[in-house]
C-alpha angles and dihedrals in degrees: 000000000000132000124229109213124194129188108287144183115216118214134170142032127318132183114226111234122246122274116276096200095050091044091056094047096043093048092051093045094046090051091051091049097043120167096112096317110171137203117199128197091023117181104236105204136132091271097050092043087056087058094048090050091048090054091049091050089053086057105266121143107222127178123196124211124172106309096343141077126209123200112217097176125017131237111290097032103083137047113315119224110198097211127070124187110199091184106200097338118117092181091054098050094043097050092038090052090056091047091050088058089067092068130072095220122083121262125193115207125189143148144188124311092273094052091047088066095053118103120253103158098101091056092044091050091050093050092048090053089062101042112287124122113223137180131179148161102274091317094312134097140312092071138171123218130189123175168203103141103186097181130236133137118342129189116198135165116247100198096084105051138335087219089079091059092042089055092053091046094052093053097037098089090053096057124095094246103023118235131274106202123205114190117205126200119013114316114237124210091022095175091061089061088048088053090053093051092048092050092048089050089054089057091052102263124125125213115201110218109208099169114002112252090356112062131020134168124205117184124206108282142151124249111240121222112255147152117249127193114209113224125217120290111255091194089060090039089057090056091049091049090051088051090051091049094049103033109005127124113173088344113169124190118202128201143106115266092200123189103273122112115276120184094195093053085092087077089079088058090047092053092048089051088054091054102265117139113219123193126195119200123164097330090317122119124199130173139204114202127199120234088254128023121229100233118212145172115284132188110213097177090122097037112039093161089070091068096091098045092044095046094056091055086075084083088074106033133114093200134031124286110220116193117193142177096027101116090131088068085079088068096054124098085304138358090279094183094058095039093050091048092048097047102039091055086064089061091053100261114140106234132188113192118213129187090251104027149333143276111212126190129187117237134191089240099077112153143155122268146157111283126199114208092184089226092296112143098210093046091049093053092045092049092049090053089049088050091051088058097042103033131209097063139133124206125195130226106029090169089069091082089077086081097068114350110027094177098047099114095043092047093048090050091050086058094052102273112155097222125146136173110236106182141263124350 
């Protein structure tokens, strides 16, 4: 399928969806704690359903009701299914791989064609160093894991993905020795590790920080049953804010910001630096955008998911947008740097692709075109928003939004977006 997108004005109120990263973490931790642990305001998407199904395959009994899940029995108590399909979810396969290392039986973990291209070797090497047996396809899924991971000292690079370290943290308290984690190289996506630590704390486990983002110690502990409320998703909020900047007219976004760490919260600072006025009032967010944005130089090392919503703002800038230190965005669902560079050129933006980022310049030759999102949910949404600003565009792979924002198209249409499905590609 493809979407036809025409020039649009967005008006009205929209509720920001729940946070995907916190949904993943809370589901896994609730399933490890068991005893009627509950997660409220869950984002039900393809990615988080992959996490729920992984927990069920590990033996957890999970019930869904409205926007919540309740864990009746924890991981390890029910019937074990030795194959886990993480679909398109990197978070699912990485955390599930570490959990699989806690059991003596073999677990096979795989995913779709995109996930099978995503690196796993640093995590597999770390798990093998503390007792697990791992095999893979050149360091990528499908992989096979056999425990038992007994814990100990682990050294792991931080410049690929913070998800590897989060996976080790989540399983560390359940090992015989606990885990002392040594992170080499500069850690990317630091706030996502902070999110893991905060969610673990909510379920009763303490992480000892020896040197922030370099050394941590996690002693053997037991996860305590709890109820966790998932906050709004700042990655989705960033896309909605970009839509408001480019196409909004009396566009109001609703949702509680909460007090948990959010890496993508920095997008608010970025917009303000570019001249956008943002107002917060009782869990309501409104914006006032200048006729032309200021541009600027932005380091996205800690928030790679901001690359798509920031890049499309080059459609409305008076000066260049330079995005740096986001090389790890090449290891997401797609190589987001190269695809954004390739597709935004079609709209008339002048793009210089760097190894670790992009330089984007507005031109006077902005025009509609056919955009290929390569089945990447965040690229699809960003390209749709760009299409609403430019007009006369098509965007491939609308079904990809099921990964993180299943109602994106319907909600955009309810705000006035001129989006229509036009058939097979």
